[in-house]
N, C-alpha and C positions, 0 to 999 in steps of 0.2 A: 504494500500500500504506500502511495505517495502521500504521506501525512500532511505536508505543507500545502499540497494542491487540494487535498480533501478539506482542509480548514481555511482555505482562501477567503471564502465568503463570511465566515464567522471564526476568526483566529483566536479562539478562547478554549482553554482546558479547565474544567472544574475538578477540584481535588476533594475526594471523599476520604476523610480521616475519621475513623470510629463510627462509620455508618452501621446501624444495627442490622443483624441478619433478618430477612423478611421484608426489608424496605426497598428491595431492588425494583420491584414493579412500580411503586409510587415514584421512586427516583427517576426512572426512565420516562414515565409519563410527564413528570414535571419538566424535565430537561427538554423533552420533545415539544411540549407546549410553548416553552420560552424560546426555543431555537438553538439550544446548546448542542454541539455536534461531537464533543469529545469529553470523556470523563476518565480520571485515573483513580484507582483505589490504592491507598497507601499500604505497603506491605507490613506496617506495624499496626494495622487494624486487626482486631481479633477475627479469625476466620477469613482473612483477606483473599486467599486463593479460591475458596468456595464462593465468596461474594463476587469475585471477578467473573467466574464461570456463570453464575446465576444472573448477574447484571448484564453480561454480554448477551445472554439469551433474551432478557427483557428488552434490551435496547435494539436488537436486530430489526424488528419491524419498523423502527423509527430511523434507521440508518445512522445511529450514533455509535461511534467507535469507543471501545473500552480498553484502557491500558492499566499499567501498574506504576505506582509512584513510591518514593522513599525506598528505592532498591539500592541498598548499601552493601550487601554481601552476595557472594556467589550463590548461596542457598536461596536468597531472595529472588534472584534472577531465574534460577532453575524452577522455583515454585510458580513464579509469575508466568513463565513461558508455558509450563505444563497446564496452567489454568486457562491458557488461551489469550493472554494479554496481547493486544494488537500493537502496543507501543510501550516503551519503557522510559521512565523519568527517574533521575537520581538527584540527590541533594549535593553531590560532590563529584569530583573528577577521578574516577578509578579506571585505570588502564584496562584491566581484564574484563570488567563489566561492559565497557564501551565496545571493546573489540569483539567480545562474544555476541553481544546483541547485534552489532553491525554485521558480523559474520553469518548470522542466521537470517539476515535481511529483515530484521525487526527494527523499526524506527526507534532511535535512542536519543533522548534529550538529557544529557548530563548537566549537573549543576556546576557552575563556575563563578568566580567573582573577579579575579584579577585578569589583566590582559594575557598574562602567561598561561593561565588555566584555560581561558577562552580558546587560544590558539591550539593548545595541547589537545583539548577535547575534540576540536574540529579535525585536527590531524589524525586522531585515532579513529575517526569515522562517525562522529556525531551528526545526526540529522539537523539538529539545531542545538544551541547552547542556552541553558537556563541561567540567567543572571539572578543569583539568589544569595542573600536577601537584598534585593535591589533598593528597597526603601531605606535601608540603613546606610547606604553609600551615595545618596544623592538623587535617587529616583530617576525620573525622565532625563535629568541632566547627565546622569552617568551613562544611560543608554546612548544619548546623543554623543557623548565623548568617545565611547567605544566605536560608534559608527564611523568615526573618522578613519582609523586604520583598518577596521574589520568590515568593510563594505560587502564582502562576499559571504559573511557568516550569518545565517539566520539566528536571531536572538529572541528568547522568550523572557519576558519580565515577570518575576514572581516575588511576592511578599508585599502586602500593602496595596495591591491593585484594587481599585474600586470605581464606581460610576463617575466619581468626580475627576479622577486622574487618568482613566483609561484612554481618553482621547489624546492626552499629553504624551503618554507612552508610545502610542502609535505614531504620532507626529514626530517624536524624537527618533523613531527608527525601529521600534520593536516590531518583529514579525508576528509574534504570538504573545498572548497574555495568559496568566494562570491566577486562579483565586481559590481560596479554601474556606476556612472557618468563618469568614465574614458573611458568607452566604450559606454554604453547606455547614452550618453550625451543628456541632455534635449534640448540643442541647435540643435544638429544634428538631433534628432528625430523631432523637430518642423520644421526643414528645409526639412525633408524627405530625408536626406542624409544617406540612409541605406547602400549604397556602402561603405562609410567610416566606418560606424559602423561594417559592416561585415569584413572589412579589420582588424580592431583593434581586433575584436572577434577571428578571425582566428589566429592572432599572439599569443593571450593568450592561446587558446585551443591547439595550436601546442606545446607550451611550456609545458602544462600539459601532453600531450601525451608523449612527450619526457621524462618527469620526471617519468611517470608511467612505 
């Protein structure tokens, strides 16, 4: 799958951390209603592998792709791929994980922060590079600064992305955006309050559509 092409019209990935088992169908319906096209389940969520498999089935009718996030160790990657994750996201730059994912033709978005890490991740085979935590180092200004030398490397902005700054990140040169607990709140998911999640998600995606 060409992930960047698939997400061209809605370049946003939603991060599910601590989604409770049994919520997959409601999550898929909410994402589809709002127009989200990509979701990652973090591997430090209880039952992550099973949730990925279940969520993937729930999302299939809506053409939403499901991947795995917080892939830090080889065992995480193995479990994610066996569960059917369509793409891999990591919080850091680990050579073996990037090479293994790329070698299996699975889109891989490793986390990086410094210019050295960005270049290394891309050289190892990254599909795009996740700048994380971007809000701690200047936000859109940092993305714009990286864009100078790294015009050929797709960048994903992650941490602190919201409806107010989504447009700024895209204008600064981010190819992709990711969000997590600000919308897919663990508390809201555990309460089953998908209406509120949907409301927050709509606000963000409307901002992205406006910026595009």
